[in-house]
C-alpha positions as CSV (number, residue, x, y, z in Angstrom):
1,M,-72.3,-36.3,-149.3
2,V,-73.3,-38.5,-146.2
3,L,-76.8,-39.2,-147.8
4,N,-75.8,-40.2,-151.0
5,A,-73.2,-42.7,-149.3
6,R,-76.5,-44.0,-146.7
7,L,-78.2,-44.1,-150.0
8,Q,-75.5,-46.5,-152.0
9,R,-75.6,-48.6,-149.0
10,L,-79.2,-49.2,-149.0
11,E,-79.5,-49.9,-152.8
12,E,-76.4,-52.7,-152.0
13,A,-78.1,-54.2,-149.0
14,V,-81.1,-54.5,-151.0
15,F,-79.3,-55.8,-154.2
16,G,-77.0,-58.3,-152.6
17,G,-74.0,-56.2,-152.5
18,Q,-71.5,-55.8,-150.0
19,I,-72.7,-53.4,-146.9
20,R,-70.6,-51.2,-145.4
21,S,-70.5,-48.4,-142.9
22,A,-70.4,-44.7,-144.4
23,A,-67.7,-42.9,-143.0
24,P,-68.6,-39.7,-141.6
25,D,-67.2,-36.1,-143.2
26,A,-63.6,-36.1,-143.2
27,T,-63.5,-32.6,-140.9
28,L,-65.3,-34.7,-138.4
29,S,-63.7,-37.9,-138.2
30,Q,-59.6,-37.3,-138.6
31,G,-57.8,-40.0,-137.1
32,L,-61.0,-42.4,-136.6
33,N,-61.7,-45.8,-138.0
34,C,-65.5,-46.6,-139.2
35,P,-65.2,-50.4,-139.1
36,S,-66.9,-52.1,-141.6
37,T,-70.7,-53.7,-140.5
38,T,-70.3,-57.5,-140.7
39,Q,-72.9,-59.5,-142.4
40,V,-74.6,-61.8,-140.0
41,N,-77.4,-63.9,-140.4
42,S,-80.5,-62.8,-138.8
43,P,-84.0,-61.8,-139.6
44,E,-83.2,-58.6,-139.3
45,A,-83.4,-56.6,-142.2
46,A,-79.8,-55.7,-143.2
47,H,-80.3,-52.2,-143.7
48,A,-81.2,-51.8,-140.3
49,K,-78.0,-53.6,-139.1
50,A,-76.0,-51.0,-141.1
51,Y,-77.5,-48.2,-139.5
52,S,-77.2,-50.2,-135.8
53,A,-73.9,-50.4,-136.6
54,D,-73.7,-46.7,-136.9
55,S,-75.1,-45.6,-134.2
56,R,-73.3,-48.7,-132.0
57,W,-70.0,-46.8,-133.5
58,L,-71.0,-42.9,-133.3
59,E,-71.4,-44.2,-129.1
60,G,-68.1,-45.4,-129.2
61,V,-66.1,-42.2,-130.6
62,S,-66.4,-40.6,-127.1
63,S,-64.5,-43.7,-126.1
64,Q,-60.8,-43.6,-128.3
65,G,-58.7,-41.2,-126.8
66,L,-56.4,-38.8,-128.7
67,L,-54.4,-37.9,-126.3
68,Q,-50.9,-39.5,-126.7
69,L,-48.3,-39.3,-124.1
70,P,-45.0,-39.8,-124.9
71,G,-43.5,-42.9,-124.2
72,L,-41.0,-43.6,-120.9
73,Y,-37.9,-42.8,-122.8
74,G,-38.8,-41.4,-126.0
75,E,-39.0,-43.9,-129.0
76,P,-38.0,-47.4,-127.9
77,C,-34.5,-48.3,-129.2
78,I,-34.1,-52.2,-130.2
79,Q,-30.4,-53.4,-131.1
80,I,-29.8,-57.0,-131.8
81,A,-26.7,-58.6,-130.2
82,S,-25.7,-62.2,-129.0
83,L,-26.8,-63.8,-126.3
84,A,-23.3,-63.9,-124.7
85,T,-22.9,-60.5,-124.7
86,I,-26.5,-59.4,-123.4
87,A,-26.0,-61.7,-120.6
88,A,-21.9,-60.8,-119.6
89,G,-23.8,-57.4,-119.9
90,V,-26.7,-57.9,-117.7
91,T,-24.8,-59.8,-115.1
92,A,-22.2,-57.1,-115.2
93,G,-24.7,-55.1,-114.0
94,D,-24.5,-52.8,-117.1
95,K,-27.8,-50.7,-117.8
96,P,-28.6,-51.1,-121.2
97,T,-29.7,-47.8,-123.5
98,A,-31.7,-49.9,-126.2
99,T,-33.4,-53.0,-125.5
100,L,-31.4,-55.7,-126.6
101,L,-32.4,-59.0,-128.4
102,P,-30.7,-62.2,-129.0
103,C,-30.0,-62.6,-132.6
104,V,-32.6,-64.4,-134.8
105,E,-31.0,-67.7,-134.3
106,E,-30.9,-67.6,-130.9
107,S,-34.2,-66.0,-130.6
108,M,-35.7,-69.4,-132.1
109,Q,-33.7,-71.3,-130.6
110,L,-35.3,-69.7,-126.9
111,F,-38.8,-69.8,-129.1
112,H,-38.7,-73.7,-129.4
113,S,-37.7,-74.0,-126.0
114,Y,-40.7,-72.4,-124.7
115,L,-43.1,-74.5,-127.1
116,E,-41.3,-77.6,-125.8
117,H,-41.4,-76.7,-121.8
118,L,-44.1,-73.9,-121.9
119,D,-46.7,-73.5,-124.2
120,A,-49.1,-76.3,-123.1
121,L,-49.6,-74.6,-119.9
122,Q,-50.5,-71.2,-121.7
123,H,-51.5,-72.1,-125.0
124,I,-52.6,-68.8,-126.0
125,I,-50.1,-68.1,-129.0
126,H,-50.9,-69.7,-132.8
127,V,-47.3,-71.0,-133.3
128,P,-47.0,-71.0,-136.7
129,S,-48.2,-67.3,-136.7
130,V,-45.7,-66.8,-133.9
131,I,-43.1,-67.3,-136.0
132,D,-44.1,-65.2,-138.9
133,I,-44.1,-62.4,-136.5
134,I,-40.6,-63.3,-135.0
135,Q,-39.0,-63.8,-138.3
136,Q,-40.9,-60.3,-139.6
137,L,-39.6,-58.5,-136.5
138,Y,-36.0,-59.4,-137.5
139,V,-36.4,-58.6,-141.0
140,A,-37.8,-55.2,-140.4
141,L,-34.9,-54.5,-137.7
142,Q,-32.4,-55.8,-139.8
143,S,-33.6,-53.4,-142.5
144,G,-33.8,-50.3,-140.5
145,Q,-37.8,-50.2,-140.7
146,P,-40.2,-49.2,-138.0
147,V,-41.3,-52.4,-136.4
148,S,-44.4,-53.4,-134.2
149,H,-44.0,-52.5,-131.1
150,S,-46.8,-55.4,-129.8
151,H,-44.3,-57.8,-131.5
152,V,-41.2,-56.7,-130.2
153,A,-43.3,-57.4,-126.6
154,L,-44.3,-60.5,-127.5
155,T,-41.1,-61.8,-128.5
156,L,-39.5,-60.4,-125.1
157,A,-42.3,-62.2,-123.2
158,I,-41.3,-65.1,-125.0
159,L,-37.5,-64.9,-124.1
160,A,-38.0,-63.5,-120.6
161,S,-40.1,-66.7,-120.1
162,T,-37.5,-69.2,-121.3
163,A,-34.5,-67.6,-119.5
164,T,-36.5,-68.1,-116.5
165,Y,-37.4,-71.3,-116.9
166,W,-34.3,-72.6,-117.8
167,G,-33.0,-71.1,-114.0
168,L,-35.5,-72.7,-112.3
169,G,-36.4,-75.7,-114.7
170,D,-34.9,-78.4,-116.7
171,A,-35.2,-77.1,-120.2
172,S,-32.5,-78.7,-122.4
173,G,-29.8,-77.4,-124.5
174,M,-26.9,-75.3,-123.0
175,L,-28.7,-72.1,-123.8
176,F,-27.1,-70.5,-120.9
177,A,-23.9,-70.4,-119.1
178,S,-25.1,-70.8,-115.5
179,V,-28.2,-70.7,-113.5
180,P,-27.7,-67.2,-112.6
181,E,-27.0,-65.7,-115.5
182,A,-30.3,-67.4,-117.4
183,L,-31.9,-65.8,-114.5
184,A,-30.6,-62.6,-114.7
185,V,-31.2,-62.3,-118.1
186,G,-34.6,-63.1,-118.1
187,T,-35.2,-60.9,-115.1
188,Y,-33.8,-58.5,-117.5
189,W,-36.2,-59.3,-120.6
190,L,-39.0,-59.2,-118.4
191,K,-38.5,-55.5,-117.2
192,S,-38.0,-54.9,-121.1
193,T,-42.0,-56.4,-121.7
194,L,-43.3,-54.4,-119.2
195,D,-41.4,-51.3,-120.5
196,M,-42.7,-52.3,-123.9
197,L,-46.0,-52.9,-122.3
198,E,-46.3,-49.1,-120.7
199,D,-45.3,-47.6,-123.9
200,I,-48.0,-49.2,-126.2
201,V,-50.4,-48.2,-123.8
202,R,-49.1,-44.1,-123.4
203,T,-48.6,-44.2,-127.1
204,G,-50.5,-46.4,-129.4
205,S,-53.8,-48.9,-129.2
206,P,-53.5,-52.4,-127.6
207,D,-54.0,-55.1,-129.5
208,L,-53.9,-59.3,-129.5
209,E,-50.5,-59.4,-129.1
210,T,-50.4,-56.8,-126.3
211,V,-53.4,-59.1,-124.6
212,Q,-51.0,-62.5,-125.2
213,T,-48.0,-60.5,-124.1
214,T,-49.7,-59.8,-120.7
215,I,-51.1,-62.7,-120.3
216,L,-46.9,-64.7,-120.6
217,A,-45.8,-61.7,-118.1
218,V,-48.7,-62.8,-115.4
219,F,-48.0,-66.7,-116.1
220,L,-44.1,-65.6,-115.1
221,I,-44.8,-63.6,-112.3
222,Y,-46.9,-66.0,-110.8
223,H,-44.1,-68.9,-111.3
224,T,-41.7,-66.6,-109.5
225,E,-43.4,-64.4,-106.9
226,G,-47.0,-65.7,-106.4
227,T,-50.4,-63.8,-106.7
228,S,-48.3,-60.4,-105.6
229,P,-49.7,-56.6,-106.3
230,Q,-47.6,-56.8,-109.5
231,L,-49.5,-59.8,-110.9
232,Q,-52.7,-58.9,-109.5
233,H,-52.2,-54.9,-111.9
234,L,-50.9,-56.9,-114.7
235,H,-53.8,-59.0,-115.1
236,A,-56.4,-56.4,-113.9
237,S,-54.7,-54.5,-116.7
238,A,-54.9,-57.3,-119.5
239,L,-59.4,-57.2,-119.1
240,P,-59.5,-53.7,-120.6
241,K,-57.2,-54.2,-122.9
242,A,-58.9,-57.2,-124.5
243,K,-62.1,-55.7,-123.9
244,G,-60.8,-52.4,-126.1
245,I,-59.8,-54.8,-129.0
246,G,-63.7,-56.8,-128.5
247,L,-62.6,-60.0,-127.6
248,H,-65.4,-60.0,-125.2
249,L,-68.1,-59.7,-128.2
250,T,-66.0,-62.5,-130.5
251,D,-69.4,-64.2,-130.9
252,S,-72.1,-61.6,-130.3
253,I,-74.5,-61.1,-133.1
254,H,-73.5,-57.4,-133.8
255,S,-69.6,-58.2,-133.8
256,A,-68.9,-61.9,-134.9
257,R,-66.5,-61.6,-137.3
258,P,-66.5,-63.5,-140.7
259,E,-64.3,-66.7,-140.7
260,E,-64.2,-67.4,-144.4
261,T,-60.2,-66.7,-145.2
262,R,-58.1,-68.2,-143.5
263,E,-56.9,-65.7,-141.5
264,Q,-60.1,-64.8,-140.2
265,I,-60.1,-68.2,-139.3
266,I,-57.5,-67.9,-137.3
267,D,-57.9,-64.9,-135.7
268,A,-61.5,-65.5,-134.7
269,E,-60.2,-68.7,-132.7
270,M,-57.1,-67.2,-131.3
271,R,-59.7,-64.4,-129.8
272,R,-61.3,-67.2,-128.1
273,R,-58.3,-69.0,-127.2
274,V,-57.1,-65.5,-125.0
275,W,-60.5,-64.4,-123.9
276,W,-61.2,-68.0,-122.1
277,H,-57.9,-67.5,-120.6
278,L,-58.0,-64.3,-119.2
279,A,-61.6,-64.9,-118.2
280,S,-60.3,-68.3,-116.5
281,T,-57.5,-67.1,-114.8
282,D,-60.1,-64.3,-113.1
283,W,-62.3,-66.7,-111.5
284,I,-59.2,-69.2,-110.4
285,L,-57.6,-65.7,-108.7
286,S,-60.8,-65.2,-107.0
287,L,-60.3,-68.1,-105.1
288,S,-56.3,-67.2,-104.3
289,G,-56.9,-65.7,-101.1
290,G,-56.0,-61.6,-100.4
291,P,-57.8,-58.4,-100.8
292,H,-59.2,-59.9,-103.8
293,E,-61.0,-62.9,-102.0
294,G,-64.2,-63.6,-103.3
295,T,-64.0,-61.3,-106.4
296,Y,-64.0,-61.5,-109.8
297,S,-64.0,-59.0,-112.8
298,V,-65.6,-60.9,-115.7
299,H,-69.3,-62.3,-115.2
300,P,-70.6,-64.5,-117.3
301,R,-73.4,-63.2,-118.6
302,H,-71.4,-60.0,-119.4
303,M,-68.9,-61.9,-122.7
304,Q,-70.6,-63.7,-125.7
305,V,-67.7,-65.7,-126.6
306,K,-68.0,-69.3,-127.9
307,K,-65.3,-71.7,-126.2
308,P,-62.0,-72.8,-128.0
309,R,-62.4,-75.8,-130.3
310,N,-60.5,-78.5,-129.8
311,V,-57.9,-78.8,-132.7
312,T,-54.4,-78.0,-133.0
313,D,-52.7,-75.1,-134.7
314,E,-52.5,-77.4,-137.9
315,D,-55.8,-77.8,-138.0
316,I,-56.5,-74.2,-137.9
317,I,-54.5,-73.7,-140.6
318,T,-55.5,-76.7,-143.1
319,Q,-59.7,-77.2,-141.3
320,S,-62.6,-74.9,-142.0
321,A,-64.0,-72.8,-139.5
322,D,-66.7,-75.3,-138.0
323,F,-64.1,-78.3,-137.4
324,T,-62.7,-80.0,-133.8
325,R,-62.4,-83.0,-132.9
326,P,-63.7,-85.3,-130.1
327,E,-63.1,-84.5,-126.3
328,S,-61.2,-87.7,-126.4
329,E,-59.0,-86.9,-128.5
330,A,-55.5,-85.2,-126.7
331,T,-54.8,-81.8,-128.1
332,P,-52.9,-79.1,-126.7
333,N,-56.3,-77.2,-126.1
334,S,-57.4,-80.4,-123.6
335,Y,-55.9,-79.2,-120.6
336,Y,-57.9,-76.0,-121.0
337,F,-61.1,-77.1,-121.5
338,Q,-60.5,-78.5,-118.0
339,R,-59.1,-75.6,-116.6
340,I,-62.3,-73.7,-117.8
341,R,-64.0,-76.1,-115.9
342,V,-62.3,-75.9,-112.7
343,A,-62.4,-72.2,-113.1
344,E,-65.9,-72.0,-113.3
345,A,-66.6,-73.7,-110.0
346,C,-64.0,-71.4,-108.7
347,R,-66.2,-68.8,-109.4
348,D,-69.2,-70.5,-107.9
349,V,-66.9,-70.7,-104.8
350,A,-65.9,-67.2,-104.8
351,D,-69.9,-66.4,-105.1
352,V,-70.5,-68.4,-101.7
353,T,-67.3,-66.8,-99.9
354,W,-68.6,-63.9,-100.3
355,E,-71.7,-64.6,-98.8
356,L,-70.4,-66.6,-95.8
357,A,-67.9,-63.5,-95.3
358,A,-70.6,-61.8,-93.8
359,V,-72.0,-64.6,-91.6
360,R,-71.0,-64.7,-87.7
361,D,-73.2,-68.0,-86.4
362,P,-72.5,-71.5,-87.9
363,A,-76.0,-72.6,-87.9
364,Q,-76.8,-69.8,-90.6
365,V,-74.1,-71.4,-92.8
366,A,-76.0,-73.3,-95.7
367,Y,-73.6,-76.4,-95.4
368,K,-75.8,-77.8,-97.9
369,R,-74.3,-75.5,-101.0
370,I,-70.7,-75.9,-99.8
371,I,-71.8,-80.1,-99.8
372,A,-72.9,-79.3,-103.9
373,L,-69.3,-77.2,-104.5
374,D,-67.7,-80.2,-103.2
375,R,-69.4,-82.5,-105.9
376,R,-68.5,-80.3,-108.4
377,F,-64.9,-80.7,-107.0
378,A,-65.4,-84.4,-107.0
379,A,-67.1,-84.8,-110.8
380,L,-64.0,-82.6,-112.2
381,M,-61.9,-85.3,-110.8
382,E,-63.8,-88.0,-111.7
383,E,-64.8,-86.6,-115.5
384,M,-61.4,-86.3,-116.4
385,P,-60.5,-87.5,-119.7
386,D,-58.1,-90.4,-119.8
387,V,-55.7,-88.2,-121.4
388,L,-55.1,-86.0,-118.4
389,R,-55.9,-88.7,-115.3
390,L,-53.2,-89.1,-112.7
391,A,-54.3,-92.7,-112.1
392,P,-51.8,-95.0,-113.0
393,D,-54.2,-98.0,-113.8
394,V,-55.7,-95.5,-116.3
395,S,-54.2,-96.7,-120.0
396,K,-52.7,-93.0,-121.5
397,P,-53.8,-92.7,-125.3
398,A,-51.0,-91.6,-127.4
399,P,-50.2,-87.5,-127.7
400,M,-51.7,-86.5,-131.0
401,A,-49.5,-84.4,-133.2
402,G,-49.5,-80.7,-131.5
403,I,-48.1,-82.1,-128.2
404,S,-46.0,-84.0,-126.4
405,S,-46.3,-87.0,-123.6
406,A,-44.1,-84.3,-121.5
407,Q,-46.1,-81.6,-121.9
408,L,-49.1,-83.7,-121.5
409,E,-47.5,-85.2,-118.0
410,K,-47.3,-81.3,-116.5
411,Q,-50.9,-80.3,-117.7
412,R,-52.2,-83.9,-115.6
413,Y,-50.2,-82.3,-112.6
414,F,-51.4,-78.4,-112.6
415,I,-54.9,-79.1,-113.4
416,Y,-54.7,-81.6,-110.5
417,I,-52.5,-79.7,-107.6
418,V,-54.8,-76.8,-108.6
419,I,-58.4,-79.0,-108.1
420,Q,-57.3,-80.4,-105.2
421,T,-55.8,-76.9,-103.8
422,R,-59.0,-75.5,-104.2
423,R,-61.2,-78.0,-103.0
424,A,-59.5,-78.0,-99.7
425,K,-59.4,-74.3,-99.9
426,L,-63.4,-74.7,-99.7
427,H,-63.7,-77.0,-96.8
428,L,-61.0,-75.1,-94.3
429,P,-62.8,-72.9,-92.9
430,F,-65.0,-75.8,-91.8
431,L,-62.0,-78.1,-90.3
432,L,-61.7,-75.2,-88.2
433,R,-65.0,-75.5,-86.2
434,V,-66.0,-79.3,-86.8
435,Q,-65.3,-79.5,-83.0
436,Q,-68.4,-76.7,-82.5
437,D,-70.7,-78.5,-85.4
438,E,-70.5,-82.2,-86.5
439,R,-72.1,-80.9,-89.4
440,F,-68.5,-80.0,-90.2
441,V,-66.7,-83.8,-90.1
442,F,-67.1,-84.3,-93.8
443,S,-65.4,-81.1,-94.4
444,R,-62.9,-82.0,-92.0
445,E,-62.5,-85.2,-94.0
446,M,-62.5,-83.6,-97.3
447,C,-60.3,-81.0,-96.4
448,L,-57.5,-83.4,-95.0
449,S,-58.1,-85.9,-98.4
450,S,-57.4,-83.0,-100.4
451,A,-54.2,-81.8,-98.9
452,R,-52.6,-85.3,-98.5
453,A,-53.2,-85.9,-102.8
454,V,-51.5,-83.0,-103.1
455,L,-48.2,-83.5,-100.4
456,A,-48.3,-87.2,-102.0
457,L,-47.4,-85.6,-105.3
458,R,-43.9,-85.6,-104.2
459,T,-43.1,-89.2,-104.4
460,S,-46.4,-90.2,-106.8
461,M,-44.4,-88.6,-110.0
462,P,-42.8,-91.2,-112.0
463,N,-39.7,-89.4,-112.8
464,P,-39.0,-86.8,-109.8
465,H,-36.1,-85.5,-110.5
466,P,-36.4,-83.9,-114.2
467,Q,-40.0,-83.4,-113.8
468,F,-40.2,-82.3,-109.9
469,I,-37.2,-80.6,-109.1
470,G,-37.9,-77.5,-111.9
471,P,-41.5,-77.5,-110.6
472,M,-40.4,-77.1,-107.1
473,R,-37.8,-73.9,-107.6
474,L,-41.6,-72.2,-108.8
475,V,-43.3,-70.3,-106.3
476,G,-46.9,-70.8,-107.7
477,I,-46.5,-74.4,-107.2
478,V,-44.0,-74.4,-103.7
479,R,-47.7,-72.0,-102.6
480,H,-49.7,-75.3,-103.3
481,F,-47.6,-77.3,-101.3
482,F,-47.7,-75.2,-98.4
483,L,-51.4,-74.6,-98.9
484,A,-52.3,-78.2,-98.0
485,L,-49.3,-78.3,-95.2
486,V,-51.8,-75.0,-93.6
487,V,-54.3,-77.6,-93.8
488,L,-52.5,-80.3,-91.8
489,T,-50.6,-78.1,-89.5
490,M,-54.7,-76.4,-88.5
491,D,-55.6,-79.8,-88.0
492,I,-53.3,-80.9,-85.3
493,C,-53.6,-77.4,-83.8
494,V,-57.2,-77.1,-83.5
495,N,-58.6,-80.4,-83.9
496,K,-56.3,-82.2,-80.6
497,A,-59.3,-84.6,-79.9
498,A,-59.5,-86.4,-83.2
499,G,-57.0,-89.2,-82.0
500,D,-53.9,-90.5,-83.4
501,V,-51.7,-87.3,-82.3
502,E,-48.6,-88.9,-82.9
503,G,-49.4,-90.2,-85.8
504,R,-51.1,-86.9,-87.0
505,K,-47.6,-85.1,-85.8
506,T,-45.3,-87.5,-87.5
507,E,-47.5,-86.6,-91.1
508,V,-46.8,-82.9,-90.8
509,Q,-43.2,-83.0,-89.8
510,E,-42.7,-85.3,-92.6
511,A,-44.9,-83.1,-95.0
512,F,-42.2,-80.2,-94.1
513,G,-39.8,-82.4,-95.8
514,V,-41.2,-80.8,-99.0
515,L,-40.6,-77.5,-98.2
516,E,-36.9,-78.1,-97.1
517,D,-36.2,-79.5,-99.9
518,A,-37.0,-76.4,-101.8
519,R,-35.4,-74.0,-99.6
520,N,-32.4,-73.8,-101.6
521,L,-34.2,-73.3,-105.3
522,C,-37.0,-71.2,-103.8
523,A,-36.2,-68.7,-101.2
524,T,-40.1,-67.7,-100.4
525,A,-39.9,-72.0,-98.8
526,T,-38.2,-70.9,-95.9
527,T,-41.1,-68.0,-94.9
528,F,-43.6,-70.7,-95.4
529,L,-41.5,-73.1,-93.2
530,E,-41.3,-70.3,-90.5
531,S,-45.0,-69.9,-90.3
532,L,-46.0,-73.3,-90.1
533,V,-43.3,-73.9,-87.1
534,T,-44.4,-70.8,-85.1
535,V,-48.2,-71.6,-85.6
536,L,-47.3,-75.2,-84.1
537,Q,-44.7,-73.9,-81.5
538,K,-47.7,-71.1,-80.4
539,H,-50.0,-74.0,-80.1
540,R,-47.7,-76.1,-77.7
541,V,-47.4,-78.5,-80.7
542,R,-43.9,-80.3,-80.6
543,L,-42.5,-82.1,-83.0
544,G,-39.7,-84.4,-82.8
545,R,-37.7,-82.5,-85.0
546,C,-37.9,-78.6,-86.4
547,P,-36.5,-77.8,-89.5
548,H,-32.8,-77.4,-89.7
549,G,-32.2,-73.4,-90.3
550,V,-35.8,-72.5,-89.4
551,A,-35.9,-69.3,-87.6
552,I,-39.0,-68.5,-84.8
553,S,-39.8,-66.2,-82.2
554,G,-43.2,-66.9,-80.2
555,R,-45.0,-65.4,-77.5
556,G,-47.0,-67.0,-74.9
557,T,-44.8,-69.8,-74.6
558,T,-41.5,-70.8,-73.2
559,P,-39.6,-72.7,-74.4
560,T,-38.0,-75.7,-72.6
561,D,-35.4,-78.3,-73.0
562,D,-38.3,-80.5,-75.4
563,D,-38.1,-77.4,-77.4
564,A,-34.5,-77.6,-78.0
565,D,-34.6,-78.2,-82.1
566,Y,-37.0,-74.6,-82.1
567,S,-34.1,-72.4,-82.8
568,L,-35.3,-68.8,-81.6
569,R,-34.1,-65.7,-82.4
570,P,-35.5,-62.3,-82.5
571,G,-37.0,-60.2,-85.2
572,T,-38.6,-63.6,-87.1
573,A,-42.3,-64.7,-87.1
574,R,-44.7,-64.1,-84.6
575,I,-48.1,-65.1,-84.1
576,G,-50.7,-64.0,-81.8
577,N,-50.3,-63.8,-77.8
578,G,-51.5,-67.0,-76.8
579,D,-53.5,-66.1,-73.3
580,A,-56.8,-66.8,-74.7
581,T,-58.8,-69.9,-73.3
582,E,-61.1,-70.1,-76.0
583,F,-61.5,-69.7,-79.7
584,D,-62.7,-66.3,-80.8
585,F,-64.7,-68.0,-84.3
586,D,-66.0,-64.7,-85.2
587,G,-62.5,-63.1,-85.9
588,L,-61.2,-66.3,-87.2
589,W,-64.0,-66.7,-89.7
590,R,-63.4,-63.1,-90.7
591,S,-59.5,-63.6,-91.0
592,Y,-60.1,-66.4,-92.9
593,F,-61.4,-64.6,-95.8
594,D,-58.3,-62.1,-95.5
595,F,-56.0,-64.7,-96.2
596,G,-53.1,-63.5,-98.2
597,A,-52.0,-64.8,-101.0
598,N,-48.3,-63.7,-100.2
599,A,-48.2,-66.1,-96.5
600,D,-45.8,-63.8,-94.8
601,A,-45.3,-63.4,-90.5
602,Q,-48.2,-60.5,-91.0
603,N,-50.8,-62.8,-92.8
604,W,-50.3,-65.4,-90.5
605,D,-50.5,-62.7,-87.4
606,A,-54.0,-61.7,-88.9
607,L,-55.0,-65.4,-89.4
608,F,-55.0,-66.5,-86.2
609,S,-54.0,-64.2,-83.7
610,D,-57.6,-65.2,-81.8
611,L,-56.9,-68.8,-82.7
612,D,-55.7,-70.0,-78.9
613,T,-56.5,-73.0,-76.8
614,A,-55.9,-73.5,-73.5
615,N,-54.8,-77.2,-73.7
616,G,-51.3,-78.1,-72.8
617,A,-49.0,-78.9,-74.8
618,V,-49.9,-81.8,-77.3
């Protein structure tokens, strides 16, 4: 039987018939799907391609798990209820026995709000396809038919994102009765999303929608928790899911999928978009601090995927597979091309960071490499397309179909703040060493310039209230402003001989206003403020006014009348011992690379325990 099938396929290859891989004996392949071989233009003989495909398929059989664990709570029960009913139950503390979705009309309203406010920053879905998914999901639920768990998970992730943004941001429309209600429902749907993802892993096989769901959950957690362990785990889990469905080999010679029918064109483009989003996130996280600092999981030589095309969702439906718009034309993907470039720069910085982690003597630093990497960041700013430039004198082209002016504005600020904070992070270790090595004066200047550019966004936004108050509730955005403040704070502590002391102190105090304004909106801002004020106190840097309500405690300094504005309370942030007489650069150098993303008192203690000075108060 197998031999006959082989001969038949060989005849088809020779005489132009469709090439397909023969399935092994049914008794040996029960439960396995032998895939079709893709037609690929290559000098290699067609029959050899077929055999090669069979060989790769056989080798991959051993990686297909047959053991299915039971779900978390048995078969998930999905029910439909009104949004008001869901909100009332969640805010009352009820624990629903089923996963509750709002009615289809409310789901579509929430989805359109998601498109308006969030899709431009994580454009990894094909909107018409997702609309079909949501509508088919509700048809199946209402008729009692089985539903796709990955479709449920993707819908829940979109709903969770919208509800949380409504509570934290400025989304329009009276979707919820109050901010607490929106946040509670968003948290409930996020938990339901994570439960559904776990059920998919335990009982089935991930698909493209599963990977998209994981990306949406990562984005949501980043802006509510920062780069937390939960986020790191979710991101790490997305990569094997993506590889399991071959996203990293989308355009390889052996795995390339045909792009002939409209469904095939859409599938190929979305696979590229999702993979490059994952790879870019992986490289950006490699420069975000914590135990993962300087490491990443996606190697550029281990992927064969073309970059996404500059197209709109409508183009994917109506144009050919090779159609693309000029880069100068704004589409939802314009932001993603720049995000990829920034991520590639972050990956290169992470490589250098990993090498520098072992350096003890400053003379060993290959500072020319730092200069070259800085030029990479400078080029990113200089070569930014006009549609994404922040410069007020640049005439912005009118947005095209598929993206609004408000969405473009969000993209401009997000890409700008990521570039500037990563550029400051590149130079921060050298700012701390500038007094010992004059080569690093350039790094101090660039580090301070980038930090000030980030803080200047607070007043440079054309319409601060609706466009900024929402983002300042998000931990991910607040953390970028905090990192900018870290630069100014450390510069005034370390480089006291740089001059203009009073002006720099005033600058730091005024910059504190960014986090002070965010404290009522983002609880993490208080922790950030306490950490900064504690460091200033430890190094005897007295500002004219301490942020109101910030409680700190230090050792090695004795409060005086001049410190009256520093509210000291036991059990709060504590930094170092204040007894050293000189900088321990080896300890400081190593601890810099261990500085975690969650900047609580313990993180600061690890970073600055060796950072003391014998000088008197400034």
